[in-house]
Structure formats: structure tokens, C-alpha cells
N, C-alpha and C positions, 0 to 999 in steps of 0.2 A: 504493499499500500504506500504509494507515494504521498509525502506530507508536502504541505504549502512550503514554497522555497527549496524544493529539491527536484531533481532530475535523474533520468535512468537512460542508459544507452539503449537503442532499439534499431532493428535492422528492417529494413523495407519489407512491408508485408506481413511483419509480426503483429501479434495481439497486443494492444495497449496494456501497460500496468495499471491496475486498479488505482483510481484517483487521478490519472493522467487527463490533462485537458487539451493538450495540443502536442504536435511534433515540430521540431525546430531541426532544419537540415545542419549537419554538422559542419559544413563549410561556413555557418553563420555563427558558429559558437567559438568561444576562446577556451581553451585551445581547440583548433579546427581538426582535432583527431580524437578518436577514442582513446581512453586510458587503457593499459594493459591489465590483465589479471593480477601480475605482479604489483603494479601501482596501486590497485585497489587493495589488495591484501596488506599492503605496507601502511595503510592508514587511511584516514579521510582524504579524499580528492575534491576539487571544486571546479565548477564551470561557469562562465559568464555567458548568459544569454541576452539577445536584444530585448530592448523593451517593446510593449505595445503588441506582443504576440496574440492574435484573436482565439477565443476558444474554438476547437474543432480544427485548427489549422492542419492541413495534410492527412486528415483523418478520414478514412473511408468507412462510414457507418454502415452496418448490417441493413440491407434493403435500400440502399441508395441508388442502386442501378435497377433493381426489380424487386418489388415488394411482395409480400407473403400474399398469395391469392391473385397476384396479377398474372395476366396471359403473356407467356414468353413468346410464342408463335402460334399465330392462327393456322387452323386446317388450311392447306391448299398453298402455303407458303413455299416459294422457291427456296431450296436449301442450297446456298452459296456458302463461301468460307466464313462469312460473319455469322450467318444463321446457324451453322454447324458448330462454330466455336461458342455460341450463347448455349445450345443444347449441352455441349460438354461442360460449360461452367455450371449448368444447373444440375450436373450429375446424370443426364440422361445417357445412357450407354447405347440405346437403339431406338428408332422410330419407324413407324409404318409409312412407306412412300408409295406413290403411284408409278408404275413402270414407265419407261422411257416410250415415246412414240415410236412406233415400228413401222418401217417402210420397206417393201419389197420392190427392188429394182429390177427391171426388165428391159433389155435392149433387143431391138428386132432388126432383121436385114440379112440376106444371104451374103452381102458383101462385107459384113464385119467379122473380125476375127479377134480371138483373146490375144492381148498383149503379151508378148514372150513367145509366141508361136511363130511359125514360118509363114509369111504372107504369100497366098497363092495369087496368080495374075488376075487383076481387077478386084482385089479385096483390099481393106483398110483395117487398121486396128480399131478395136472399140474403146473410144475415149469417153463417151457418155457415162458409162457405168462408174468408172472410176472418179470422174469429174463430179457427178452428182452424190455418189457415196461420200466423197469428201465433204462436199457442202452441206450434206444432211448431217453428218456427224458433227461437224462445226456447230450446225443449229441444234444440237442435242438429241437427235434421233438416233435409235438403234436401226441398222441398215442390213438387209439379207441381199445377197446378189443371186439372181436366178441365172441359170445358164442362157447363153445366147440362144435366141429363137430366130429361125430363118423365116422367109416369106411364104409360107404354107400356112393359111388361115386355120386349117383343121389342127395342125400342131399347136398353133398358138390357143385356141380354143381348149384343147386338152391340158396344156400348161395352166392355163387359168383356172380349169375346173379342179385341178389337183392340188391347188393351193389349201392347206389344212385350215379348217374353220378355227377362227380366233387367233391364228398365228401373225397376223399382221393387222394395223390400223389403216394402211393405204397401200395400194399398188400403183406404182409409177412406171410407165413405160416411155420409151423413147422411138422415134420413127414411126413410118407407117400410118400417118393421119392426115397427110395433105392431100393434093388434087390430082396425083397420079393415076394412072390406069390400074396399078396393082398395090394399093396401100393395105398392108396386111392387117394392121389393127383395124382399121374401118371395116375390112371385110369380115373378120373375126367376129366382130361386135356389131354387125349389122342389125341385129335383131335384139339387142339388148338396149338397156335404158341409157347407155353412154351416148352423149351428144357430141358431134363433131362440128367445129365452128371455125372462124377466123376472125382474130382480133386486130384492130388497127394499130399494130406494132411491128417495128422492124428492128432487129430480127425477132422471130417468135411469134409469127402470126396463126399458123395452125395451132389449135388447142383441142383437146378432148376431155370431157369431164362426165362423171357419173358414178354408178355403183355396179359392181359385179358380185352376185350372190350376198348382197348386203355390204359388201366391202366398198368403201370409196376408191375411185379409180380416177387418175389424171393420166393424160397422154401428151407428152411434149414432143416437139418436132425433133427430127433426127439429126440436124446439123448441132455441133457441140456448143457453139456460142448461143444459138437460139435456145438450147436446153437450159443453159445456165442463167440466161436473161430471164427465161420463163420461170425458174426457180425464183431468181431474186425478186421478180416484179409480183409473182402471185403465190408461190407455196411458201417462202420464207416468211412473209407478213401473216399467212394464215396459222403457220406453226406458232408464231408469236401469240396470236389471239387464243389458240386452243392450249398451249402448254406453258406459257409464261417465258419460254425461251424460244429463240435467241433473243439478244437485246436488239432493238431497232437499230438499223443502219443510220449512221450520220448523214444528212442531207445538208448541203450548203451551197452558197453562190459562188461562182468562179468567174474569172475573166478568160474567154475563149482566146487562145494564141494564134489561131489560123481561121481562115474561112472555112465554111462547109456548106454542104446542099443536103437537103432531106427530101424524102417524099412528102408533099403538103399534107396528103390525107392520112398519115400515119406518125404515131409517135415514135421517133427513131432514138435508139439506144446504142450510142457508140461508147467505145472504150477509151480511156485516157489516162494521163499521169497528172495528179494533182499536186501543187505545191505553191505555199506563199500567196494563196488567192488566185491563182492561175492555173489553167488546165490545158496540156497539149495532147491533142488526139494521137492515140496510137493505133496504126493500121487503119484499113478503111472499114465500111460497114459490113464486109462479108462476114456470114455466119459460120465460115469454117476456120477463121483465123486465130486458132488457139495460141500462137506464138504472141500475137498481139495481145490477146487476154492475159496471158501470163505475165507480160511485161507492164500491165495496167494496174492501177490501185483505185480506179474509180469508174462508175459508168456515168456517161454524159448524156443528160436527156434533152431531146429536141421536140417540143410539144407538137401535137397534132395541129396543123394550120399554119406551121412555119416551114417555108420552103428553103430558106437559106439564111445563114448568120455570117457576120463579118468578124474578122479579128478585133478583139476589143469589146465585143458583146458579152453580156453576161448570161449564163446558163447555170442550170442546177446540176449539181453532180451528186452522186451517191458514193460515198468511200467504202471501198471494200477491203483495203489493206492498208499498211502504215504509210505515212507521208515522209519521203525522202529527206534527209538532212542537207544534202548537198545539191547543187544545181543540176538540171537535166544535162545529160551528155547526148548529143545529136545521135551518136552511133548506137546508143542503148535503146533508141526508139525504132521499132521495126517501120520499114517503109509502108506506105499506103498501098492497099490493093483494092481495086474498085470493081472486083469481079462479083459474081453473083451474090445477092444478099438474102437468099431464101429464108 
């Protein structure tokens, strides 16, 4: 029990001795160091403390963070580092959580091959599955990759029918939904509730949505940039609404570094590098330009109704990645490609 006019040494986080009113940092005391055990055993020691120390200084009282009976976390809270730390501080060893949103990814086309295999003439590697799987996992989803499905509608119908009930929250396919003569997803789902339409967006115009045996279904275009732009514009925001993750992308205004043209009847989404309030376009509008996508850190939005913009005009951009610290090097920006924009 501390008496009036006395003090006791204490370490950070320790319980206060009975009778103590406040804590004084050792650097404000004279001497500015603790006495050793030998000093204290040798007789009475003294310390001079500053005047005017308020009661309760540097004292953390029980319940000052969370009182008895207060709600620590409400049901449905997203568990990040801070929330998990709070639960641990409350002594909670485990909690019941909802499972991650589950997505089954399915790419179609006779022309696509698995990365790591040998390409046959007329084939390309399947970039869509890897691209969308990474984007979905970054968005907090669990992803299952289906084997590649060719352009036989019967095979695709069998593959969809074989999906175990309750195994997924969403089936997401790429390819086979456009205006060609042999669009496998369109053909396979012709008698289903799935709707096929076109939105006024470049790239990413063709879209499909509906349900298959009660499971939500989305169909994205087959070109990889079209697929990822569709994800960013439609699916990622929907996942945010449904699950609380991912965090919304940062949208801001930027000064365009060069002229551009855009189909006036469509919302064009270009790729760019943003830094210090300006954006440099990376590559052209082509929906196959993965190198340009990989070199970008933002999407550049040209609204419907705008046919052209000049250098110095302001545009809205969506940040996808970190902003570089160094100025842009011209050789780091892929050359424009004005090929097809599917």
C-alpha cells in the first residue's frame, strides 16, 4: 500500500500498487533511472517527481476500451487484422464464420490450351482462367478451375450438369457468347434461363447472365482484356455488395497525357499508367493486349457520348495497382496497337 508522498517502481503494463494515483515516466523523475535491488536493500532511497501530476495519468483502467456487456463485434463483421486482434484480446479462441464466396471458373474453345503444354498449330494458351482466378482470389473468393471445355455444346452441357449441388456460389465462363456462328455457351444454354446481351462498353460488350440449376451463372467474353474489364466493371463491385470484400477501387481524376479516340456510342475502358495526377495510355484499345494490361496500373474511362479527347483533358481513372515513385520511362510503355477491339 503506497502512502502519501511515496512512489514505487513499475513496468509498463503492470498492475498498479494499491494506493497509487498516477504513473510518471522514468525520464521525468530525478534520478531518471530505477534504483537497483542493492540500492534499495542498502536503506531508504528517494526520488523527486514533477509537480502537478494529474490523477490517472498513464493509467489504463479496466473497461476503458470495452466495458462489461458491450458488443465487441456484431454478427456479419468482416474479420481483418484489427477485428481478429480484438477477439484475441477478449480471450476468444475461435469464432464461427461464413465460408468464402466460391466460384467455378470455366474457359471454352477448341483453340485454347493449358499453359505449360505444347501448342498445336492454330491454338493459344488459356490466359483467362489464370487471369480471373488471380483477380477473384485477390477479391476474397475461393476459386475452382474446371478443365478446359471445347466447342461442343453437348460436352459443355454435360460439364455444367455434373457440377455437384452446393459446391459453388457462381459459375463463371469465358468465351462462346458473342455473335459468331458457333458460340458454344450460347448453343449449350439456348433453352436455359441464361440471357445473352451486349452492353455499350469496349472492351467487354458481350455478356451473359442467369442461373443453371439454381446456381448463378455469368458469361464473360473470350478475349482476356475483355474478361478482366468485365470483372472489374461488374463482378468485383457485386462481390463487394454480397460479401463485404474486396475494398472498393479508388477512382480519381487525372490529366490525359495524349489524344485519344473512342466509339461515341460506347463506354471505352483503356489501360493506363497513372502518376502525379496524370495518366499515360498503355497500348491501344485491343482486347487481346495482355502485355499492355500487365504494364498498367489503372483503367481509363471514356464515357459514352464522347468520341475524342485531347491531351490535357481530364478523365476518370480506376487504380488497379501501386503508383510508381519514378517518372515514366518511354521504353516501359508498350507501343499502341489499334487492331480489333472485340
